[in-house]
Structure formats: C-alpha cells, structure tokens
N, C-alpha and C positions, 0 to 999 in steps of 0.2 A: 821089415823090408817090403817094399811094394810088390804086389803081384803083377807079373807081366801082362795078365789079361785085363788089368785096369787101365793101362796106358791108352789103348785105342778108344776106350769109352770116354776118357778125359779129352782126347783130341776131337772126337765127334761132338761132344758137348761144347767144346770151345768154338768149333766152327759154326754150330747152330746159334750160339749166343752172340757171336760176332756179327752175324747177319741180322740179328734182331735189334741191335742197339745202334745209336748214332755215333758213338765213340768207341770203336772196337779196340783201340790201343789201350784202353783202361780195363779191359776184361782180364780178370785173374781167376783161375780155378784152382783151389787147393784141394788136395786129395788126402782124406784121413782114412787110413787102412784099418779095417776091422777083421775079425777072424773069418767071417763068412762072406765078406764083401768090402765095400768102400762107401764113404760118404764124400760127396763133392760139394764144396762151399763156393758159390759163385759170387764174385765181387765185381761190380761194375761202377761206372761213374754215377754219382747220386741222381743226376737227371735221367738216367737210363733205367733206374731200378723199377719204375712203374712199367716199363716195356717188358721187362723180364717176368714180372708178376702177372701183368695183364689184368683185364677186367674180371673182377671176382676170382682172381687166381687162375684163370684159364690157361695162360701161357706156361706158368710154373707147373700146372697139372699135366700139361702136354709133355713138357720136358721130363717130368717124373715117369710118365707112361713110357716114353721112348727108352729111357735107361733101365726101367724095370723089365721091359720086354727083352732087351739085350741081356740083362742079368739073368733072366730065367733060362735063356738059351745057354748061358755059360755056367749055370748053377751057382750064381753069385748074387748077393743082395746089394743093390745100389740105392742110395738115397741122395736127394738134392736139397741144399739149403741156400736160400738167397740172403746174403748178408746185406743189410741195409745200413748205409753209412750216414 
C-alpha cells in the first residue's frame, strides 16, 4: 500500500516535469513503493526524453536533488529513473 507521504512528492515531480517538456500530456510517473521510500519512474514522449535528462544529465540530477531533499525532510528515500522508450 502506498505511503500517503509519497503522493505530494509525485505531484510535485509531475508538475516540474510537465513544465520541462513540450508534450506534457504524455508525462506518466509510476511510483514503486519500497520499505523506506519510493522510486519514481518518469515516462515522457520519446522526443522529450533528452529534455528530462539534460546535457550530461544535469536536469535529471537536479530532479534527484529536489526529491532527495524533500525525502530527507520526511525521513524517506526517493529515487528517480527516466524510462527511455
């Protein structure tokens, strides 16, 4: 059963990702619950994958930093994966 603390993090991540891409209607974020946190798998349109990853992975690293900071505040561990289609 998903932890209620993970829902706002997923919504925050969805809003940030939707602003970054050209086709926000294709953004899907899947939550995989773990014992001490959750993992978020981001799926976007294939043409927008590069925008999420960024040059040398900078955008993906920034997203990971944001959710890690929130996770440390909630004493949960959050990870992000960008699914390439």
